[in-house]
C-alpha positions as CSV (number, residue, x, y, z in Angstrom):
1,M,23.0,0.5,-22.5
2,N,20.1,-2.1,-23.2
3,K,17.6,-1.6,-25.3
4,I,14.5,-3.3,-23.8
5,N,11.1,-3.7,-25.6
6,W,7.7,-4.9,-22.8
7,D,6.8,-7.7,-25.3
8,N,10.1,-9.6,-24.8
9,V,10.6,-9.2,-21.3
10,K,8.9,-12.2,-19.1
11,S,5.7,-12.2,-17.9
12,E,5.7,-13.7,-14.2
13,Q,2.4,-15.0,-12.9
14,V,2.7,-14.1,-9.2
15,N,-1.1,-15.8,-7.7
16,P,-4.1,-16.7,-9.7
17,K,-5.3,-13.1,-10.1
18,M,-1.8,-11.2,-10.5
19,K,0.6,-11.2,-13.1
20,R,3.5,-9.1,-13.4
21,K,6.7,-7.8,-15.2
22,F,9.3,-5.7,-14.6
23,I,12.8,-4.3,-15.4
24,Y,15.1,-2.8,-12.8
25,G,18.6,-1.3,-13.1
26,D,21.1,-0.2,-9.8
27,K,18.6,2.8,-8.6
28,V,14.7,2.1,-10.4
29,M,12.4,-0.2,-11.0
30,I,9.5,-0.6,-13.8
31,A,7.2,-2.9,-13.1
32,R,3.5,-3.5,-15.4
33,M,1.0,-5.4,-13.7
34,E,-2.1,-7.0,-14.7
35,F,-5.0,-7.7,-11.9
36,E,-8.3,-9.9,-11.6
37,D,-11.5,-7.6,-10.2
38,G,-11.2,-8.5,-6.3
39,F,-7.6,-8.9,-5.9
40,V,-6.3,-7.3,-2.6
41,V,-2.9,-6.3,-2.3
42,P,-3.0,-6.9,1.5
43,W,-0.9,-4.6,4.3
44,H,2.4,-3.8,3.9
45,S,5.1,-1.1,3.5
46,H,8.9,-1.1,2.0
47,E,11.7,1.0,1.9
48,N,11.2,1.9,-1.5
49,E,9.1,4.9,-2.5
50,Q,6.3,3.9,-5.2
51,I,4.9,5.8,-7.7
52,T,1.8,4.2,-9.1
53,E,0.1,5.1,-12.5
54,V,-3.8,3.3,-13.7
55,Q,-3.9,3.0,-17.0
56,E,-7.5,1.0,-16.9
57,G,-9.9,-0.2,-14.3
58,K,-9.6,1.4,-10.7
59,I,-8.0,0.8,-7.8
60,R,-8.7,1.6,-4.4
61,F,-5.6,2.1,-1.4
62,W,-5.9,2.8,2.3
63,F,-3.6,4.1,4.2
64,D,-1.6,3.9,7.8
65,N,-3.9,0.7,8.8
66,N,-6.8,3.4,8.7
67,E,-9.6,1.0,6.8
68,E,-12.1,3.9,7.3
69,N,-10.8,6.6,4.4
70,Y,-9.4,5.4,1.4
71,T,-8.5,7.1,-2.2
72,D,-9.1,5.2,-5.9
73,L,-7.0,5.9,-8.5
74,M,-8.7,5.8,-12.0
75,P,-7.3,5.5,-15.4
76,G,-4.5,8.4,-15.9
77,D,-4.7,8.8,-12.3
78,T,-1.0,8.7,-10.3
79,F,0.6,9.0,-7.0
80,I,3.6,8.8,-5.0
81,I,3.6,6.8,-1.4
82,K,6.6,7.5,0.4
83,G,8.5,4.6,1.4
84,N,8.2,2.6,4.4
85,R,3.9,3.8,4.8
86,P,1.5,1.2,5.4
87,H,-0.8,1.0,2.4
88,K,-3.4,-1.7,1.4
89,A,-4.6,-2.0,-1.8
90,L,-8.1,-2.9,-3.4
91,M,-8.7,-4.3,-7.8
92,I,-12.1,-2.9,-8.7
93,G,-12.5,-4.6,-12.6
94,K,-9.6,-5.9,-14.5
95,V,-6.8,-3.1,-13.7
96,K,-3.1,-2.4,-15.4
97,E,-0.7,-0.4,-13.8
98,T,2.4,0.9,-14.2
99,D,4.5,0.8,-10.6
100,T,7.8,2.4,-10.3
101,F,10.1,1.7,-7.4
102,S,13.5,3.3,-5.9
103,P,15.5,1.5,-5.1
104,P,14.4,-1.6,-6.6
105,R,12.2,-4.2,-5.1
106,Q,14.4,-6.6,-3.6
107,D,11.6,-9.4,-2.5
108,W,10.6,-9.1,-6.2
109,I,13.9,-9.8,-7.3
110,D,14.3,-12.5,-5.2
111,G,11.1,-13.8,-5.3
112,S,10.9,-13.9,-1.4
113,D,7.2,-11.7,-1.9
114,N,5.2,-13.8,0.0
115,Y,2.4,-11.9,0.9
116,L,1.7,-11.5,-2.9
117,R,1.7,-14.9,-3.7
118,K,-1.4,-16.4,-1.6
């Protein structure tokens, strides 16, 4: 068992408006994320189940390629996104949030998550 302090986990500047740090084991990944106002996570899906919890700011989510309806998450709000469900997100204000994935996001581990690196 390894003791990890988040202050010692390397932060990655994924793009000019997104920073993240993550830890992972065999079956789960936890990521701490920071976004600047206006950043859009484009439509995507992944096999991983995702739990998102907002600590600061607001995240607007759209699901299933439908841009007519959305759900806003505020500080303290959490929800679960099932694997393979298409979703898109807009950061409103400076956002700090935590994502948990199962299984770990291999595209994040190997850096092949090009949809975020634009």
